[in-house]
N, C-alpha and C positions, 0 to 999 in steps of 0.2 A: 536583251530577253534572257539571255542566261546570266547576268548580273543577277535580275531580278527575281528568278526563281532561287539563286544562291543567297538573297538576302532572306527571302521566305524560310528555306530550309533554316537557316541560322535562328532568324527570330522564332521555327520553332524548338530551333532544338535550347535556346536558352527559354524557352516558358515552360518546358517538359523538365529541365534540370531546377527552375524556382519553385515548381512545382512538389518537385523531390527531396527538394533541399527543407520547406512547408514539411511538410509529410514527414521525415525527418526530422526534426527538430520538435512536431508535434506530439512524437514516442518518446525523443530523448526525458521533454518531459512530461507525459503520463507517466513513465516508468521513475522519475524523481519523484513524484507526488504521491506513488505508490509506495517509492521507497519510505517517504515522510509519516506516512499512515501507519503505516505498518509499525516503525520504531515508536511513533504515540500509541498506538494498540497495544506491542508490547508493552510497556510502560504501564499502561491500563490493563492491562490483564493482570501484570504483577501483581498492581493492589489489589487484586480483586483475589488472586488465588491467594495473599496475603489475609482479606479478610475471612476469605473462606475456610484458611487453615484456623485460623484463631475461633472462629467459631464451632468451627465442628471440633476442636480440643475444648471449647467449652462445653459442649454437647456432651462431647465423652466422660468427660469428670462430673457433668452434673449427674450422668447416670449413672456414675461408679457410684455419686453418694447418694441415687436410690435406693439403690441397691442394698448398701450399706446396711442404712436406715430401716430398708424390711426386713432383714436377718434379724 
């Protein structure tokens, strides 16, 4: 009787450990995916920033040319 009880407790402990390992590995994967997404988005945002900067400088140049043409 005592042996069966010990076996049941051990089985429960093993199952809890398995669940905790699965949860941990899930969190690790989520953080890996988040890191990869952040890296890819940073690269994409960098391209967008460069494009916006160029567009802004062209706009400012055209505005300056228009001011000179008006005067």
